[in-house]
N, CA and C atoms of all chains as a GROMACS GRO file, in nm:
protein
  612
    1MET      N    1 -11.574  12.991   4.970
    1MET     CA    2 -11.444  13.020   5.033
    1MET      C    3 -11.336  12.948   4.954
    2SER      N    4 -11.244  13.019   4.895
    2SER     CA    5 -11.148  12.953   4.808
    2SER      C    6 -11.051  12.869   4.892
    3SER      N    7 -10.986  12.778   4.824
    3SER     CA    8 -10.896  12.685   4.896
    3SER      C    9 -10.779  12.759   4.956
    4LEU      N   10 -10.739  12.873   4.894
    4LEU     CA   11 -10.631  12.952   4.953
    4LEU      C   12 -10.670  13.006   5.089
    5LEU      N   13 -10.794  13.052   5.103
    5LEU     CA   14 -10.836  13.104   5.233
    5LEU      C   15 -10.848  12.992   5.336
    6VAL      N   16 -10.893  12.875   5.291
    6VAL     CA   17 -10.902  12.760   5.382
    6VAL      C   18 -10.764  12.726   5.434
    7ALA      N   19 -10.665  12.721   5.341
    7ALA     CA   20 -10.528  12.688   5.382
    7ALA      C   21 -10.474  12.794   5.477
    8MET      N   22 -10.505  12.920   5.450
    8MET     CA   23 -10.455  13.028   5.534
    8MET      C   24 -10.508  13.017   5.675
    9TRP      N   25 -10.639  12.995   5.689
    9TRP     CA   26 -10.697  12.985   5.822
    9TRP      C   27 -10.650  12.862   5.896
   10ALA      N   28 -10.633  12.751   5.822
   10ALA     CA   29 -10.588  12.628   5.888
   10ALA      C   30 -10.446  12.645   5.940
   11VAL      N   31 -10.359  12.709   5.861
   11VAL     CA   32 -10.221  12.729   5.908
   11VAL      C   33 -10.220  12.826   6.025
   12LEU      N   34 -10.308  12.923   6.026
   12LEU     CA   35 -10.315  13.017   6.138
   12LEU      C   36 -10.357  12.945   6.266
   13VAL      N   37 -10.456  12.856   6.255
   13VAL     CA   38 -10.499  12.779   6.372
   13VAL      C   39 -10.386  12.688   6.420
   14THR      N   40 -10.312  12.631   6.324
   14THR     CA   41 -10.197  12.546   6.361
   14THR      C   42 -10.092  12.626   6.436
   15MET      N   43 -10.069  12.750   6.393
   15MET     CA   44  -9.974  12.834   6.466
   15MET      C   45 -10.022  12.857   6.608
   16GLY      N   46 -10.152  12.880   6.624
   16GLY     CA   47 -10.205  12.896   6.759
   16GLY      C   48 -10.186  12.771   6.844
   17MET      N   49 -10.206  12.653   6.783
   17MET     CA   50 -10.187  12.528   6.858
   17MET      C   51 -10.042  12.510   6.899
   18ALA      N   52  -9.949  12.546   6.810
   18ALA     CA   53  -9.808  12.534   6.846
   18ALA      C   54  -9.773  12.629   6.960
   19LEU      N   55  -9.832  12.750   6.958
   19LEU     CA   56  -9.807  12.843   7.068
   19LEU      C   57  -9.863  12.791   7.199
   20LEU      N   58  -9.976  12.722   7.192
   20LEU     CA   59 -10.034  12.665   7.313
   20LEU      C   60  -9.941  12.563   7.374
   21ARG      N   61  -9.881  12.479   7.288
   21ARG     CA   62  -9.786  12.380   7.341
   21ARG      C   63  -9.661  12.449   7.393
   22ALA      N   64  -9.620  12.558   7.327
   22ALA     CA   65  -9.502  12.630   7.375
   22ALA      C   66  -9.527  12.690   7.511
   23ALA      N   67  -9.647  12.736   7.537
   23ALA     CA   68  -9.678  12.794   7.667
   23ALA      C   69  -9.694  12.686   7.773
   24ARG      N   70  -9.752  12.572   7.733
   24ARG     CA   71  -9.790  12.473   7.832
   24ARG      C   72  -9.682  12.368   7.858
   25GLY      N   73  -9.602  12.336   7.755
   25GLY     CA   74  -9.515  12.220   7.755
   25GLY      C   75  -9.427  12.211   7.877
   26PRO      N   76  -9.432  12.101   7.950
   26PRO     CA   77  -9.364  12.100   8.078
   26PRO      C   78  -9.211  12.105   8.068
   27SER      N   79  -9.153  12.057   7.958
   27SER     CA   80  -9.007  12.058   7.952
   27SER      C   81  -8.962  12.160   7.847
   28ALA      N   82  -8.834  12.192   7.851
   28ALA     CA   83  -8.779  12.287   7.754
   28ALA      C   84  -8.780  12.229   7.614
   29TRP      N   85  -8.766  12.094   7.605
   29TRP     CA   86  -8.762  12.031   7.473
   29TRP      C   87  -8.895  12.047   7.401
   30ASP      N   88  -9.006  12.040   7.478
   30ASP     CA   89  -9.137  12.065   7.418
   30ASP      C   90  -9.144  12.205   7.359
   31ARG      N   91  -9.083  12.299   7.431
   31ARG     CA   92  -9.092  12.436   7.384
   31ARG      C   93  -9.009  12.458   7.259
   32ILE      N   94  -8.891  12.396   7.254
   32ILE     CA   95  -8.809  12.409   7.133
   32ILE      C   96  -8.882  12.348   7.014
   33LEU      N   97  -8.942  12.231   7.038
   33LEU     CA   98  -9.014  12.162   6.931
   33LEU      C   99  -9.128  12.248   6.878
   34SER      N  100  -9.205  12.308   6.970
   34SER     CA  101  -9.321  12.382   6.923
   34SER      C  102  -9.280  12.514   6.858
   35VAL      N  103  -9.169  12.575   6.900
   35VAL     CA  104  -9.124  12.696   6.833
   35VAL      C  105  -9.074  12.663   6.693
   36ASN      N  106  -9.009  12.547   6.677
   36ASN     CA  107  -8.968  12.504   6.543
   36ASN      C  108  -9.088  12.483   6.452
   37SER      N  109  -9.192  12.420   6.506
   37SER     CA  110  -9.313  12.398   6.425
   37SER      C  111  -9.383  12.529   6.396
   38PHE      N  112  -9.378  12.622   6.492
   38PHE     CA  113  -9.437  12.753   6.469
   38PHE      C  114  -9.367  12.822   6.354
   39GLY      N  115  -9.234  12.807   6.346
   39GLY     CA  116  -9.159  12.867   6.237
   39GLY      C  117  -9.195  12.807   6.102
   40THR      N  118  -9.208  12.674   6.098
   40THR     CA  119  -9.247  12.611   5.972
   40THR      C  120  -9.386  12.655   5.929
   41ALA      N  121  -9.479  12.664   6.026
   41ALA     CA  122  -9.614  12.710   5.992
   41ALA      C  123  -9.612  12.855   5.947
   42THR      N  124  -9.519  12.936   6.004
   42THR     CA  125  -9.506  13.075   5.959
   42THR      C  126  -9.463  13.082   5.814
   43VAL      N  127  -9.369  12.994   5.776
   43VAL     CA  128  -9.324  12.991   5.636
   43VAL      C  129  -9.441  12.962   5.544
   44LEU      N  130  -9.522  12.862   5.581
   44LEU     CA  131  -9.638  12.828   5.498
   44LEU      C  132  -9.738  12.943   5.494
   45PHE      N  133  -9.757  13.009   5.610
   45PHE     CA  134  -9.854  13.117   5.618
   45PHE      C  135  -9.813  13.234   5.528
   46ILE      N  136  -9.683  13.268   5.531
   46ILE     CA  137  -9.637  13.379   5.448
   46ILE      C  138  -9.653  13.344   5.300
   47ALA      N  139  -9.623  13.218   5.265
   47ALA     CA  140  -9.634  13.178   5.125
   47ALA      C  141  -9.780  13.188   5.077
   48VAL      N  142  -9.874  13.137   5.159
   48VAL     CA  143 -10.015  13.142   5.118
   48VAL      C  144 -10.065  13.286   5.117
   49LEU      N  145 -10.018  13.366   5.213
   49LEU     CA  146 -10.060  13.506   5.219
   49LEU      C  147 -10.015  13.582   5.095
   50GLY      N  148  -9.896  13.546   5.042
   50GLY     CA  149  -9.850  13.608   4.919
   50GLY      C  150  -9.944  13.582   4.803
   51TYR      N  151  -9.997  13.458   4.800
   51TYR     CA  152 -10.091  13.428   4.693
   51TYR      C  153 -10.225  13.497   4.716
   52VAL      N  154 -10.268  13.507   4.841
   52VAL     CA  155 -10.398  13.568   4.869
   52VAL      C  156 -10.395  13.717   4.833
   53ASN      N  157 -10.284  13.784   4.865
   53ASN     CA  158 -10.275  13.926   4.836
   53ASN      C  159 -10.220  13.956   4.698
   54ASP      N  160 -10.193  13.854   4.618
   54ASP     CA  161 -10.142  13.872   4.483
   54ASP      C  162 -10.009  13.946   4.482
   55ARG      N  163  -9.922  13.909   4.578
   55ARG     CA  164  -9.787  13.966   4.584
   55ARG      C  165  -9.687  13.853   4.588
   56PRO      N  166  -9.632  13.812   4.476
   56PRO     CA  167  -9.540  13.698   4.476
   56PRO      C  168  -9.407  13.725   4.545
   57ASP      N  169  -9.379  13.851   4.583
   57ASP     CA  170  -9.252  13.878   4.652
   57ASP      C  171  -9.249  13.820   4.791
   58PHE      N  172  -9.364  13.784   4.847
   58PHE     CA  173  -9.367  13.727   4.982
   58PHE      C  174  -9.291  13.597   4.990
   59LEU      N  175  -9.273  13.530   4.876
   59LEU     CA  176  -9.201  13.403   4.880
   59LEU      C  177  -9.056  13.422   4.920
   60ASP      N  178  -8.998  13.537   4.890
   60ASP     CA  179  -8.862  13.564   4.937
   60ASP      C  180  -8.858  13.568   5.089
   61LEU      N  181  -8.960  13.630   5.149
   61LEU     CA  182  -8.968  13.632   5.295
   61LEU      C  183  -8.983  13.491   5.351
   62ALA      N  184  -9.064  13.410   5.283
   62ALA     CA  185  -9.086  13.273   5.331
   62ALA      C  186  -8.957  13.194   5.327
   63LEU      N  187  -8.881  13.206   5.218
   63LEU     CA  188  -8.754  13.134   5.208
   63LEU      C  189  -8.658  13.181   5.315
   64LEU      N  190  -8.650  13.312   5.336
   64LEU     CA  191  -8.560  13.366   5.436
   64LEU      C  192  -8.596  13.315   5.574
   65TYR      N  193  -8.725  13.313   5.605
   65TYR     CA  194  -8.762  13.267   5.738
   65TYR      C  195  -8.744  13.117   5.755
   66ALA      N  196  -8.755  13.041   5.647
   66ALA     CA  197  -8.724  12.898   5.657
   66ALA      C  198  -8.578  12.878   5.698
   67LEU      N  199  -8.488  12.956   5.635
   67LEU     CA  200  -8.347  12.948   5.672
   67LEU      C  201  -8.325  12.988   5.818
   68LEU      N  202  -8.384  13.101   5.858
   68LEU     CA  203  -8.364  13.151   5.994
   68LEU      C  204  -8.417  13.053   6.098
   69ASN      N  205  -8.529  12.992   6.071
   69ASN     CA  206  -8.590  12.899   6.165
   69ASN      C  207  -8.498  12.781   6.192
   70PHE      N  208  -8.441  12.725   6.084
   70PHE     CA  209  -8.352  12.610   6.101
   70PHE      C  210  -8.228  12.648   6.180
   71ILE      N  211  -8.166  12.761   6.142
   71ILE     CA  212  -8.045  12.803   6.210
   71ILE      C  213  -8.074  12.832   6.357
   72GLY      N  214  -8.187  12.893   6.384
   72GLY     CA  215  -8.223  12.923   6.523
   72GLY      C  216  -8.241  12.798   6.606
   73THR      N  217  -8.308  12.696   6.549
   73THR     CA  218  -8.328  12.573   6.624
   73THR      C  219  -8.194  12.506   6.656
   74ILE      N  220  -8.106  12.498   6.556
   74ILE     CA  221  -7.977  12.433   6.579
   74ILE      C  222  -7.894  12.514   6.678
   75ALA      N  223  -7.903  12.648   6.670
   75ALA     CA  224  -7.825  12.732   6.762
   75ALA      C  225  -7.871  12.712   6.905
   76ILE      N  226  -8.003  12.701   6.926
   76ILE     CA  227  -8.047  12.686   7.064
   76ILE      C  228  -8.014  12.547   7.116
   77LEU      N  229  -8.011  12.446   7.029
   77LEU     CA  230  -7.971  12.313   7.074
   77LEU      C  231  -7.824  12.311   7.111
   78LYS      N  232  -7.741  12.380   7.034
   78LYS     CA  233  -7.600  12.386   7.070
   78LYS      C  234  -7.581  12.461   7.200
   79PHE      N  235  -7.658  12.566   7.221
   79PHE     CA  236  -7.647  12.642   7.345
   79PHE      C  237  -7.684  12.556   7.464
   80PHE      N  238  -7.789  12.472   7.450
   80PHE     CA  239  -7.826  12.381   7.558
   80PHE      C  240  -7.716  12.282   7.586
   81LYS      N  241  -7.647  12.236   7.481
   81LYS     CA  242  -7.550  12.130   7.502
   81LYS      C  243  -7.421  12.184   7.560
   82VAL      N  244  -7.371  12.293   7.506
   82VAL     CA  245  -7.237  12.339   7.540
   82VAL      C  246  -7.241  12.456   7.636
   83GLY      N  247  -7.344  12.538   7.632
   83GLY     CA  248  -7.353  12.653   7.721
   83GLY      C  249  -7.293  12.778   7.663
   84ASN      N  250  -7.235  12.765   7.543
   84ASN     CA  251  -7.162  12.878   7.486
   84ASN      C  252  -7.172  12.865   7.336
   85LEU      N  253  -7.230  12.964   7.269
   85LEU     CA  254  -7.250  12.950   7.125
   85LEU      C  255  -7.122  12.961   7.046
   86ALA      N  256  -7.013  13.012   7.109
   86ALA     CA  257  -6.890  13.032   7.034
   86ALA      C  258  -6.792  12.918   7.050
   87ALA      N  259  -6.827  12.818   7.133
   87ALA     CA  260  -6.730  12.712   7.161
   87ALA      C  261  -6.722  12.614   7.047
   88GLY      N  262  -6.606  12.553   7.030
   88GLY     CA  263  -6.592  12.447   6.931
   88GLY      C  264  -6.624  12.314   6.994
   89GLU      N  265  -6.605  12.205   6.920
   89GLU     CA  266  -6.632  12.071   6.973
   89GLU      C  267  -6.516  12.028   7.062
   90ASP      N  268  -6.551  11.962   7.172
   90ASP     CA  269  -6.441  11.914   7.258
   90ASP      C  270  -6.477  11.781   7.324
   91MET      N  271 -10.836  12.189   3.089
   91MET     CA  272 -10.704  12.177   3.149
   91MET      C  273 -10.688  12.271   3.266
   92GLU      N  274 -10.740  12.393   3.246
   92GLU     CA  275 -10.732  12.490   3.356
   92GLU      C  276 -10.817  12.446   3.473
   93VAL      N  277 -10.934  12.388   3.441
   93VAL     CA  278 -11.022  12.342   3.548
   93VAL      C  279 -10.955  12.231   3.625
   94LEU      N  280 -10.884  12.142   3.555
   94LEU     CA  281 -10.817  12.030   3.622
   94LEU      C  282 -10.706  12.082   3.713
   95ARG      N  283 -10.629  12.180   3.661
   95ARG     CA  284 -10.519  12.233   3.742
   95ARG      C  285 -10.573  12.302   3.867
   96GLU      N  286 -10.683  12.379   3.848
   96GLU     CA  287 -10.738  12.451   3.962
   96GLU      C  288 -10.796  12.354   4.065
   97ALA      N  289 -10.862  12.249   4.016
   97ALA     CA  290 -10.921  12.150   4.108
   97ALA      C  291 -10.812  12.077   4.185
   98LEU      N  292 -10.704  12.039   4.115
   98LEU     CA  293 -10.595  11.968   4.181
   98LEU      C  294 -10.527  12.058   4.282
   99SER      N  295 -10.506  12.184   4.245
   99SER     CA  296 -10.444  12.277   4.338
   99SER      C  297 -10.530  12.294   4.463
  100GLY      N  298 -10.661  12.308   4.443
  100GLY     CA  299 -10.750  12.322   4.557
  100GLY      C  300 -10.750  12.199   4.646
  101LEU      N  301 -10.748  12.082   4.583
  101LEU     CA  302 -10.747  11.958   4.661
  101LEU      C  303 -10.619  11.947   4.743
  102LEU      N  304 -10.504  11.977   4.680
  102LEU     CA  305 -10.377  11.968   4.752
  102LEU      C  306 -10.371  12.069   4.866
  103LEU      N  307 -10.421  12.191   4.841
  103LEU     CA  308 -10.417  12.293   4.945
  103LEU      C  309 -10.505  12.253   5.063
  104VAL      N  310 -10.624  12.201   5.035
  104VAL     CA  311 -10.714  12.165   5.145
  104VAL      C  312 -10.660  12.045   5.221
  105SER      N  313 -10.603  11.947   5.151
  105SER     CA  314 -10.548  11.832   5.225
  105SER      C  315 -10.422  11.873   5.301
  106GLY      N  316 -10.344  11.965   5.245
  106GLY     CA  317 -10.230  12.017   5.321
  106GLY      C  318 -10.274  12.089   5.445
  107ALA      N  319 -10.382  12.166   5.434
  107ALA     CA  320 -10.437  12.235   5.550
  107ALA      C  321 -10.485  12.134   5.654
  108ALA      N  322 -10.548  12.025   5.608
  108ALA     CA  323 -10.595  11.922   5.701
  108ALA      C  324 -10.478  11.857   5.774
  109PHE      N  325 -10.369  11.827   5.702
  109PHE     CA  326 -10.256  11.764   5.769
  109PHE      C  327 -10.187  11.861   5.864
  110CYS      N  328 -10.187  11.991   5.831
  110CYS     CA  329 -10.132  12.088   5.926
  110CYS      C  330 -10.212  12.088   6.054
  111LEU      N  331 -10.346  12.082   6.040
  111LEU     CA  332 -10.430  12.081   6.160
  111LEU      C  333 -10.410  11.953   6.239
  112ILE      N  334 -10.395  11.839   6.170
  112ILE     CA  335 -10.372  11.712   6.239
  112ILE      C  336 -10.240  11.717   6.315
  113GLY      N  337 -10.137  11.773   6.252
  113GLY     CA  338 -10.008  11.784   6.321
  113GLY      C  339 -10.017  11.873   6.443
  114GLY      N  340 -10.088  11.984   6.430
  114GLY     CA  341 -10.104  12.073   6.544
  114GLY      C  342 -10.182  12.008   6.656
  115LEU      N  343 -10.284  11.932   6.618
  115LEU     CA  344 -10.363  11.860   6.719
  115LEU      C  345 -10.277  11.758   6.790
  116GLY      N  346 -10.187  11.693   6.714
  116GLY     CA  347 -10.095  11.599   6.777
  116GLY      C  348 -10.002  11.669   6.874
  117LEU      N  349  -9.961  11.791   6.840
  117LEU     CA  350  -9.874  11.866   6.930
  117LEU      C  351  -9.944  11.894   7.063
  118ILE      N  352 -10.073  11.922   7.056
  118ILE     CA  353 -10.143  11.956   7.180
  118ILE      C  354 -10.177  11.832   7.260
  119ARG      N  355 -10.225  11.728   7.192
  119ARG     CA  356 -10.294  11.622   7.263
  119ARG      C  357 -10.208  11.505   7.305
  120LEU      N  358 -10.091  11.485   7.242
  120LEU     CA  359 -10.013  11.366   7.273
  120LEU      C  360  -9.947  11.381   7.410
  121PRO      N  361  -9.921  11.269   7.481
  121PRO     CA  362  -9.890  11.279   7.624
  121PRO      C  363  -9.749  11.324   7.658
  122GLU      N  364  -9.648  11.297   7.575
  122GLU     CA  365  -9.514  11.334   7.619
  122GLU      C  366  -9.431  11.379   7.499
  123PHE      N  367  -9.308  11.422   7.528
  123PHE     CA  368  -9.227  11.490   7.426
  123PHE      C  369  -9.200  11.402   7.305
  124TYR      N  370  -9.156  11.278   7.330
  124TYR     CA  371  -9.119  11.193   7.216
  124TYR      C  372  -9.239  11.160   7.129
  125ALA      N  373  -9.359  11.157   7.187
  125ALA     CA  374  -9.480  11.135   7.106
  125ALA      C  375  -9.517  11.260   7.029
  126ARG      N  376  -9.492  11.377   7.088
  126ARG     CA  377  -9.526  11.500   7.017
  126ARG      C  378  -9.440  11.523   6.896
  127MET      N  379  -9.321  11.460   6.892
  127MET     CA  380  -9.239  11.469   6.771
  127MET      C  381  -9.314  11.418   6.649
  128HIS      N  382  -9.402  11.319   6.669
  128HIS     CA  383  -9.479  11.268   6.556
  128HIS      C  384  -9.568  11.377   6.497
  129GLY      N  385  -9.635  11.452   6.588
  129GLY     CA  386  -9.720  11.559   6.538
  129GLY      C  387  -9.642  11.664   6.464
  130ALA      N  388  -9.528  11.702   6.522
  130ALA     CA  389  -9.446  11.802   6.456
  130ALA      C  390  -9.391  11.751   6.323
  131GLY      N  391  -9.359  11.620   6.318
  131GLY     CA  392  -9.308  11.563   6.194
  131GLY      C  393  -9.413  11.565   6.084
  132ILE      N  394  -9.539  11.536   6.121
  132ILE     CA  395  -9.646  11.542   6.021
  132ILE      C  396  -9.660  11.683   5.967
  133LEU      N  397  -9.654  11.779   6.060
  133LEU     CA  398  -9.668  11.917   6.017
  133LEU      C  399  -9.553  11.958   5.925
  134ASP      N  400  -9.430  11.920   5.961
  134ASP     CA  401  -9.315  11.964   5.883
  134ASP      C  402  -9.306  11.898   5.747
  135THR      N  403  -9.346  11.773   5.735
  135THR     CA  404  -9.327  11.704   5.606
  135THR      C  405  -9.453  11.708   5.522
  136LEU      N  406  -9.558  11.636   5.564
  136LEU     CA  407  -9.677  11.629   5.479
  136LEU      C  408  -9.750  11.763   5.468
  137GLY      N  409  -9.767  11.832   5.582
  137GLY     CA  410  -9.840  11.958   5.578
  137GLY      C  411  -9.772  12.058   5.485
  138ALA      N  412  -9.641  12.075   5.504
  138ALA     CA  413  -9.567  12.172   5.424
  138ALA      C  414  -9.561  12.131   5.278
  139ALA      N  415  -9.535  12.002   5.252
  139ALA     CA  416  -9.519  11.958   5.113
  139ALA      C  417  -9.649  11.973   5.036
  140LEU      N  418  -9.762  11.932   5.096
  140LEU     CA  419  -9.889  11.942   5.023
  140LEU      C  420  -9.929  12.087   4.998
  141VAL      N  421  -9.908  12.173   5.098
  141VAL     CA  422  -9.945  12.313   5.078
  141VAL      C  423  -9.858  12.376   4.970
  142LEU      N  424  -9.727  12.348   4.974
  142LEU     CA  425  -9.638  12.412   4.876
  142LEU      C  426  -9.661  12.358   4.735
  143VAL      N  427  -9.685  12.228   4.721
  143VAL     CA  428  -9.712  12.175   4.587
  143VAL      C  429  -9.847  12.227   4.537
  144GLY      N  430  -9.944  12.241   4.627
  144GLY     CA  431 -10.071  12.301   4.587
  144GLY      C  432 -10.054  12.445   4.541
  145LEU      N  433  -9.963  12.519   4.605
  145LEU     CA  434  -9.937  12.656   4.562
  145LEU      C  435  -9.866  12.660   4.428
  146MET      N  436  -9.783  12.556   4.401
  146MET     CA  437  -9.712  12.555   4.273
  146MET      C  438  -9.808  12.545   4.156
  147LEU      N  439  -9.925  12.482   4.179
  147LEU     CA  440 -10.019  12.463   4.069
  147LEU      C  441 -10.108  12.584   4.048
  148GLN      N  442 -10.097  12.684   4.133
  148GLN     CA  443 -10.176  12.805   4.112
  148GLN      C  444 -10.118  12.881   3.993
  149PRO      N  445 -10.200  12.955   3.922
  149PRO     CA  446 -10.149  13.030   3.806
  149PRO      C  447 -10.053  13.140   3.847
  150ALA      N  448  -9.928  13.130   3.804
  150ALA     CA  449  -9.826  13.229   3.836
  150ALA      C  450  -9.714  13.217   3.736
  151GLU      N  451  -9.615  13.308   3.746
  151GLU     CA  452  -9.500  13.300   3.656
  151GLU      C  453  -9.409  13.186   3.697
  152TRP      N  454  -9.315  13.152   3.605
  152TRP     CA  455  -9.228  13.040   3.635
  152TRP      C  456  -9.128  13.071   3.744
  153THR      N  457  -9.092  13.200   3.764
  153THR     CA  458  -8.997  13.234   3.870
  153THR      C  459  -9.057  13.204   4.007
  154VAL      N  460  -9.189  13.226   4.020
  154VAL     CA  461  -9.256  13.197   4.146
  154VAL      C  462  -9.254  13.048   4.174
  155VAL      N  463  -9.275  12.967   4.070
  155VAL     CA  464  -9.274  12.822   4.088
  155VAL      C  465  -9.134  12.774   4.129
  156VAL      N  466  -9.030  12.835   4.070
  156VAL     CA  467  -8.894  12.796   4.107
  156VAL      C  468  -8.866  12.832   4.253
  157LYS      N  469  -8.913  12.950   4.297
  157LYS     CA  470  -8.892  12.986   4.437
  157LYS      C  471  -8.963  12.889   4.530
  158LEU      N  472  -9.084  12.848   4.493
  158LEU     CA  473  -9.155  12.750   4.576
  158LEU      C  474  -9.080  12.619   4.580
  159MET      N  475  -9.022  12.578   4.469
  159MET     CA  476  -8.944  12.454   4.469
  159MET      C  477  -8.824  12.466   4.560
  160VAL      N  478  -8.760  12.582   4.561
  160VAL     CA  479  -8.644  12.600   4.648
  160VAL      C  480  -8.687  12.593   4.794
  161ILE      N  481  -8.800  12.658   4.828
  161ILE     CA  482  -8.849  12.653   4.966
  161ILE      C  483  -8.879  12.509   5.005
  162LEU      N  484  -8.945  12.436   4.917
  162LEU     CA  485  -8.983  12.298   4.948
  162LEU      C  486  -8.860  12.211   4.966
  163PHE      N  487  -8.762  12.226   4.878
  163PHE     CA  488  -8.639  12.150   4.888
  163PHE      C  489  -8.569  12.179   5.020
  164PHE      N  490  -8.562  12.306   5.057
  164PHE     CA  491  -8.494  12.341   5.180
  164PHE      C  492  -8.566  12.287   5.302
  165LEU      N  493  -8.699  12.296   5.302
  165LEU     CA  494  -8.775  12.241   5.415
  165LEU      C  495  -8.760  12.090   5.425
  166GLN      N  496  -8.757  12.021   5.310
  166GLN     CA  497  -8.742  11.876   5.314
  166GLN      C  498  -8.607  11.834   5.368
  167ILE      N  499  -8.504  11.917   5.345
  167ILE     CA  500  -8.372  11.880   5.396
  167ILE      C  501  -8.361  11.916   5.544
  168THR      N  502  -8.409  12.032   5.583
  168THR     CA  503  -8.379  12.078   5.718
  168THR      C  504  -8.475  12.029   5.823
  169SER      N  505  -8.600  11.999   5.788
  169SER     CA  506  -8.693  11.954   5.892
  169SER      C  507  -8.652  11.822   5.955
  170PRO      N  508  -8.617  11.718   5.877
  170PRO     CA  509  -8.572  11.595   5.944
  170PRO      C  510  -8.441  11.614   6.020
  171THR      N  511  -8.352  11.699   5.969
  171THR     CA  512  -8.226  11.724   6.039
  171THR      C  513  -8.252  11.787   6.174
  172ALA      N  514  -8.337  11.888   6.178
  172ALA     CA  515  -8.367  11.954   6.305
  172ALA      C  516  -8.439  11.859   6.399
  173ALA      N  517  -8.528  11.776   6.347
  173ALA     CA  518  -8.599  11.682   6.432
  173ALA      C  519  -8.503  11.581   6.493
  174HIS      N  520  -8.410  11.530   6.411
  174HIS     CA  521  -8.313  11.434   6.464
  174HIS      C  522  -8.223  11.499   6.568
  175ALA      N  523  -8.177  11.622   6.538
  175ALA     CA  524  -8.090  11.691   6.633
  175ALA      C  525  -8.161  11.713   6.766
  176LEU      N  526  -8.290  11.749   6.759
  176LEU     CA  527  -8.365  11.777   6.881
  176LEU      C  528  -8.385  11.650   6.963
  177ILE      N  529  -8.423  11.542   6.898
  177ILE     CA  530  -8.446  11.417   6.972
  177ILE      C  531  -8.316  11.364   7.031
  178HIS      N  532  -8.208  11.373   6.953
  178HIS     CA  533  -8.079  11.325   7.003
  178HIS      C  534  -8.033  11.407   7.122
  179ALA      N  535  -8.051  11.539   7.112
  179ALA     CA  536  -8.011  11.625   7.223
  179ALA      C  537  -8.094  11.595   7.347
  180ALA      N  538  -8.225  11.575   7.329
  180ALA     CA  539  -8.310  11.548   7.444
  180ALA      C  540  -8.274  11.414   7.507
  181TYR      N  541  -8.244  11.314   7.425
  181TYR     CA  542  -8.215  11.181   7.481
  181TYR      C  543  -8.082  11.179   7.552
  182THR      N  544  -7.980  11.242   7.492
  182THR     CA  545  -7.849  11.241   7.558
  182THR      C  546  -7.847  11.333   7.678
  183ALA      N  547  -7.938  11.428   7.685
  183ALA     CA  548  -7.945  11.511   7.805
  183ALA      C  549  -8.019  11.440   7.918
  184GLY      N  550  -8.079  11.326   7.888
  184GLY     CA  551  -8.137  11.247   7.994
  184GLY      C  552  -8.287  11.255   8.005
  185HIS      N  553  -8.354  11.312   7.908
  185HIS     CA  554  -8.500  11.319   7.911
  185HIS      C  555  -8.554  11.180   7.881
  186GLU      N  556  -8.621  11.119   7.978
  186GLU     CA  557  -8.658  10.979   7.960
  186GLU      C  558  -8.794  10.966   7.894
  187PRO      N  559  -8.811  10.866   7.808
  187PRO     CA  560  -8.943  10.845   7.748
  187PRO      C  561  -9.038  10.783   7.848
  188GLN      N  562  -9.166  10.806   7.824
  188GLN     CA  563  -9.269  10.756   7.914
  188GLN      C  564  -9.315  10.623   7.858
  189LEU      N  565  -9.274  10.514   7.921
  189LEU     CA  566  -9.302  10.382   7.867
  189LEU      C  567  -9.412  10.313   7.945
  190ALA      N  568  -9.459  10.200   7.894
  190ALA     CA  569  -9.553  10.119   7.970
  190ALA      C  570  -9.479  10.055   8.087
  191ASP      N  571  -9.556   9.998   8.180
  191ASP     CA  572  -9.497   9.954   8.306
  191ASP      C  573  -9.401   9.838   8.289
  192ASP      N  574  -9.422   9.754   8.187
  192ASP     CA  575  -9.337   9.636   8.175
  192ASP      C  576  -9.233   9.651   8.064
  193VAL      N  577  -9.213   9.775   8.017
  193VAL     CA  578  -9.117   9.797   7.909
  193VAL      C  579  -9.006   9.884   7.962
  194HIS      N  580  -8.881   9.851   7.926
  194HIS     CA  581  -8.770   9.933   7.969
  194HIS      C  582  -8.682   9.964   7.849
  195THR      N  583  -8.610  10.078   7.857
  195THR     CA  584  -8.516  10.110   7.751
  195THR      C  585  -8.394  10.020   7.762
  196SER      N  586  -8.308  10.024   7.665
  196SER     CA  587  -8.194   9.933   7.665
  196SER      C  588  -8.096   9.966   7.776
  197ASP      N  589  -8.103  10.088   7.830
  197ASP     CA  590  -8.014  10.120   7.942
  197ASP      C  591  -8.062  10.057   8.070
  198GLY      N  592  -8.181   9.998   8.068
  198GLY     CA  593  -8.236   9.943   8.190
  198GLY      C  594  -8.318  10.044   8.266
  199GLU      N  595  -8.332  10.166   8.211
  199GLU     CA  596  -8.410  10.266   8.280
  199GLU      C  597  -8.543  10.281   8.212
  200GLY      N  598  -8.639  10.334   8.281
  200GLY     CA  599  -8.768  10.362   8.220
  200GLY      C  600  -8.849  10.440   8.319
  201SER      N  601  -8.941  10.516   8.269
  201SER     CA  602  -9.022  10.597   8.359
  201SER      C  603  -9.138  10.515   8.410
  202ASP      N  604  -9.165  10.522   8.537
  202ASP     CA  605  -9.267  10.435   8.592
  202ASP      C  606  -9.403  10.500   8.601
  203ASP      N  607  -9.408  10.629   8.582
  203ASP     CA  608  -9.539  10.694   8.594
  203ASP      C  609  -9.601  10.709   8.457
  204ARG      N  610  -9.731  10.695   8.448
  204ARG     CA  611  -9.799  10.708   8.319
  204ARG      C  612  -9.871  10.842   8.316
   0.00000   0.00000   0.00000
């Protein structure tokens, strides 16, 4: 079993573990944390999958999702704090 | 030389996979939110860095290696920022840490249940 397949399966299991915490986590903060980790694991999974399938274009998807994941986490934190995504600081 | 590069890449990928699993296990098993940040932090920094550097050593064109470097750089900048933002938001919103019975936070508050 090549190391690429080992990495792929390990990251897939990690994504499952993050989803378990997202489903179970008693507070909303646990859920935000686990969705953020799920996004990071998705980036790794797409990158490794690109190598497994011999398609280097998947790295563009991985970079794009890394950006989206960060912006999404910050947006939901601002929404929790202010209640309105369009509001400025006050 | 090729054997060395392939062996190093395999070693980095497998250890990155191991740290990803350790981080995920920390997410599931640790008792409260502030402790689970440790698991997520391991996953975001060591897991991601080892897997991406291991992928860089795989045989590919130089454009692919540059893209991997950009992904790694971006993850290294944004993961600690998001972690700090999340913990700060949770603390200022009043989510209290679960402390031992004789320990209190500087505000004089602390959670009494374990």
